[in-house]
C-alpha positions in Angstrom: -53.6 44.4 -22.6 -57.2 43.8 -21.6 -60.3 44.4 -23.7 -62.4 47.4 -22.7 -66.2 47.3 -22.5 -68.0 50.2 -24.3 -71.0 49.6 -22.0 -68.8 50.2 -19.0 -67.2 53.3 -20.5 -70.7 54.8 -21.4 -71.9 54.3 -17.9 -68.9 56.0 -16.4 -68.7 59.0 -18.8 -72.0 61.0 -19.0 -71.2 62.6 -22.4 -69.9 59.4 -24.0 -72.1 58.0 -26.7 -71.2 55.6 -29.6 -74.1 55.2 -32.0 -72.1 52.5 -33.9 -71.4 49.0 -32.7 -67.7 48.6 -32.4 -65.1 46.4 -30.7 -62.1 47.9 -28.9 -59.1 45.5 -28.6 -55.3 45.5 -28.7 -54.1 45.3 -32.3 -52.8 41.9 -33.4 -50.5 40.8 -36.2 -53.3 40.8 -38.8 -54.1 44.4 -38.1 -50.6 45.8 -38.7 -51.0 46.5 -42.5 -54.4 48.2 -41.9 -53.0 50.3 -39.1 -50.1 51.5 -41.0 -52.2 52.3 -44.1 -54.7 54.2 -41.9 -51.9 56.1 -40.2 -50.4 57.1 -43.5 -53.7 58.2 -44.9 -54.4 60.3 -41.8 -51.0 61.8 -41.3 -49.8 62.1 -44.8 -46.8 64.4 -45.1 -47.7 66.5 -42.1 -44.6 67.9 -40.4 -45.4 66.2 -37.1 -46.2 62.8 -38.7 -42.7 61.3 -38.2 -43.0 61.0 -34.4 -46.5 59.8 -34.5 -45.7 57.1 -37.1 -42.7 56.1 -35.1 -44.8 55.6 -31.9 -47.3 53.5 -33.9 -44.5 51.4 -35.4 -43.0 50.8 -32.0 -46.4 49.7 -30.6 -46.9 47.3 -33.5 -43.4 45.7 -33.4 -42.1 45.9 -29.8 -42.8 43.5 -27.0 -42.2 46.3 -24.4 -45.0 48.1 -22.6 -43.6 51.6 -23.3 -45.9 51.7 -26.5 -49.2 49.9 -26.9 -52.0 50.2 -29.5 -55.7 49.7 -29.1 -57.8 49.5 -32.2 -61.5 50.0 -32.8 -63.1 47.6 -35.3 -66.4 47.3 -37.0 -66.5 43.5 -37.5 -63.0 43.0 -39.1 -62.5 46.5 -40.4 -60.1 48.7 -38.5 -61.8 52.1 -38.0 -59.2 53.7 -35.7 -56.5 53.3 -33.2 -54.9 54.9 -30.2 -51.2 54.6 -29.3 -50.5 54.8 -25.6 -47.9 53.8 -23.1 -46.0 54.3 -20.0 -43.6 57.3 -19.9 -40.1 55.8 -19.7 -38.4 56.8 -16.4 -41.5 58.3 -14.8 -43.5 56.3 -12.2 -47.2 56.5 -12.7 -47.1 58.7 -15.8 -49.0 57.5 -18.9 -49.1 59.0 -22.3 -51.3 59.1 -25.3 -49.2 59.5 -28.4 -51.7 59.5 -31.2 -55.4 58.9 -31.9 -56.5 58.2 -35.4 -60.0 57.5 -36.8 -60.8 56.8 -40.4 -62.3 60.0 -42.0 -65.5 58.1 -43.1 -66.3 57.1 -39.6 -65.7 60.3 -37.7 -68.3 62.2 -35.5 -69.6 59.0 -34.0 -67.7 59.0 -30.6 -65.0 56.6 -31.8 -62.1 58.9 -30.9 -63.7 59.6 -27.5 -64.0 55.8 -27.0 -60.4 55.3 -27.9 -59.2 58.0 -25.4 -61.4 56.5 -22.7 -60.0 53.0 -23.5 -56.4 54.4 -23.3 -57.1 56.1 -20.0 -58.7 52.9 -18.6 -55.7 50.9 -19.7 -53.2 53.3 -18.2 -55.1 53.5 -15.0 -55.3 49.7 -14.7 -51.6 49.6 -14.9 -51.1 52.2 -12.1 -50.9 55.5 -14.0 -51.7 58.5 -11.9 -52.2 60.7 -15.0 -52.2 60.6 -18.8 -50.4 63.2 -20.9 -50.9 64.3 -24.5 -48.5 66.6 -26.4 -49.9 68.3 -29.5 -48.2 70.6 -32.0 -50.1 73.9 -32.4 -50.9 73.1 -36.0 -54.2 74.4 -37.4 -55.1 70.9 -38.7 -54.8 69.5 -35.2 -57.3 71.9 -33.6 -60.0 69.2 -33.6 -57.6 66.9 -31.7 -57.0 69.6 -29.1 -60.7 70.1 -28.7 -61.2 66.4 -28.4 -58.6 66.1 -25.7 -60.1 69.0 -23.8 -63.6 67.5 -24.1 -62.2 64.2 -22.7 -61.0 66.0 -19.5 -57.5 66.9 -20.5 -56.3 70.4 -19.3 -53.4 72.4 -20.5 -50.4 72.1 -18.3 -48.0 74.2 -20.4 -46.8 75.3 -23.8 -43.4 75.4 -25.4 -43.1 78.1 -28.0 -41.4 77.4 -31.4 -41.0 73.7 -30.4 -41.8 71.9 -33.6 -40.5 74.7 -35.9 -40.5 78.5 -35.9 -44.0 79.8 -35.0 -45.4 76.4 -34.1 -45.4 75.5 -30.4 -46.3 72.4 -28.5 -49.3 72.2 -26.1 -48.9 69.9 -23.1 -52.1 68.4 -21.8 -52.8 66.3 -18.7 -55.7 64.3 -17.3 -55.6 63.0 -13.7 -56.6 59.3 -13.4 -58.1 57.7 -10.4 -55.5 55.0 -10.3 -52.0 54.9 -9.0 -50.6 52.1 -6.9 -50.3 53.1 -3.2 -46.7 53.4 -2.1 
């Protein structure tokens, strides 16, 4: 996975601003403990946490490209991460599994930077679109608004998906990439 320049992202996305100096890079072995601790703090005992934690764990431990993780750091402190990857069995389909930002550093454009970095990574690998699936949980409303603000549009819903009364929202953002056939 390649590093992503925040300056390049800011010049390409008019609404993108990051008033903090951060570094985006793939997570390495020294980041594993911090990433797991951050994920546990963010997701806690939420009913949807299992799948998100499994995606993070796969990204941290697997050598396959199906799951990857990019972290955002302020010096050596992990402030957030995005888990992304290629959708198995689908040509040109990328997916963002989870975006997590430490509660003390929110509202600074970090989650937006992570989404843009994920989309740039997916596009550089030939993805035609990126997908996000979110349970319709009240505590994920901010994540849904974030995805919509980053150019994702609703493609569909599945009622009562995660449990009775809680559906799943399917979001998609077309990317400029895709390898010509």
